[in-house]
C-alpha positions in Angstrom: -20.7 -5.9 19.5 -20.6 -7.1 15.9 -20.7 -3.4 14.8 -17.7 -2.6 17.0 -15.7 -5.5 15.5 -16.5 -4.4 12.0 -15.5 -0.8 12.9 -12.2 -2.0 14.3 -11.4 -4.0 11.2 -12.2 -1.1 8.9 -10.1 1.2 11.1 -7.2 -1.3 11.0 -7.2 -1.7 7.2 -7.4 2.1 6.6 -4.6 2.6 9.1 -2.5 0.0 7.4 -3.1 1.3 3.9 -2.7 4.9 5.1 -1.2 5.1 8.7 1.1 7.6 11.0 3.8 10.1 10.0 6.8 8.7 8.1 10.2 8.6 9.6 13.3 8.7 7.4 15.4 6.0 9.1 17.2 3.9 6.4 14.6 4.3 3.7 15.5 5.4 0.2 13.0 7.2 -2.0 12.0 5.3 -5.2 11.8 8.0 -7.9 11.0 6.1 -11.1 8.5 3.6 -12.2 11.3 1.3 -13.4 12.8 1.3 -9.8 9.4 0.5 -8.3 8.8 -2.3 -10.8 12.2 -3.9 -10.1 11.3 -4.0 -6.4 7.8 -5.4 -6.6 7.8 -7.6 -9.7 7.1 -11.2 -8.7 6.7 -10.4 -5.1 3.8 -10.1 -2.7 3.4 -7.2 -0.3 2.5 -8.5 3.1 1.7 -7.5 6.6 -0.3 -9.3 9.3 -3.7 -9.9 7.8 -2.8 -8.5 4.4 -1.4 -10.0 1.2 -1.3 -8.0 -2.0 -0.1 -8.3 -5.6 0.8 -5.1 -7.3 1.3 -6.0 -11.0 3.4 -4.3 -13.6 0.3 -3.9 -15.7 -1.3 -1.6 -13.1 -3.5 -3.9 -11.1 -3.7 -4.3 -7.3 -5.3 -7.4 -6.0 -5.3 -9.5 -2.8 -6.9 -9.9 0.5 -6.9 -7.9 3.8 -8.5 -9.1 6.9 -10.7 -11.7 5.0 -12.0 -9.3 2.4 -10.8 -8.8 -1.2 -8.7 -5.8 -2.2 -8.9 -4.7 -5.8 -7.7 -1.6 -7.5 -5.5 0.0 -10.1 -2.3 2.1 -10.0 0.0 4.1 -12.2 3.2 6.1 -11.7 2.8 9.9 -12.0 5.5 12.5 -11.5 7.5 10.2 -9.1 4.5 8.9 -7.1 2.6 5.7 -6.9 -1.0 6.7 -7.6 -3.7 4.2 -6.7 -7.4 3.8 -6.6 -8.4 1.1 -4.2 -11.4 -0.9 -2.9 -11.4 -3.1 0.2 -14.4 -5.3 0.0 -17.3 -2.9 -0.9 -15.5 0.1 0.8 -14.0 2.6 -1.7 -10.7 3.8 -0.2 -10.5 6.3 -3.1 -7.5 7.6 -5.1 -4.3 8.7 -3.5 -0.8 9.4 -4.8 1.9 8.2 -2.5 5.7 8.5 -2.2 7.4 5.1 -2.1 10.5 4.2 -0.1 12.5 1.1 0.4 14.7 -0.3 3.2 15.8 -3.8 2.6 12.7 -5.9 2.2 10.4 -3.3 3.7 8.5 -1.0 1.3 6.9 2.1 2.7 3.9 3.9 1.0 3.4 7.5 2.3 0.0 9.0 1.5 -0.7 12.5 0.1 2.5 12.7 -2.1 4.7 11.9 0.9 3.2 14.4 3.3 0.7 12.1 5.0 0.5 8.9 6.9 2.5 5.8 5.9 2.2 2.0 5.7 5.1 -0.4 5.8 4.7 -3.8 4.0 7.2 -6.6 3.6 8.3 -7.9 0.2 7.9 -11.7 0.0 9.1 -13.8 -2.9 
């Protein structure tokens, strides 16, 4: 049973940090690093069980489902490129499209062609 719970938590964090196909809705693409920084600076990115800081200096840190999240990011050719660890689990590198709709920021894996995760911006 303990193994099943651990598997469920791992599946949830991977799904949240890289989930289902993106829908356009009211989201607008963030094209430049300066746009991205103006959105995230001084704010936390949250979702049930997740609270992250993405710093202007290129760090990612926080917690997800009781485990630390650490990593690094940079902006390359219009994409948020990150390398991330959740606890001891290496989630690896991925370049992601970033979109914004109000206080919801969407990260779409694989340069905007993969799965997405929506997080809320909290002051």
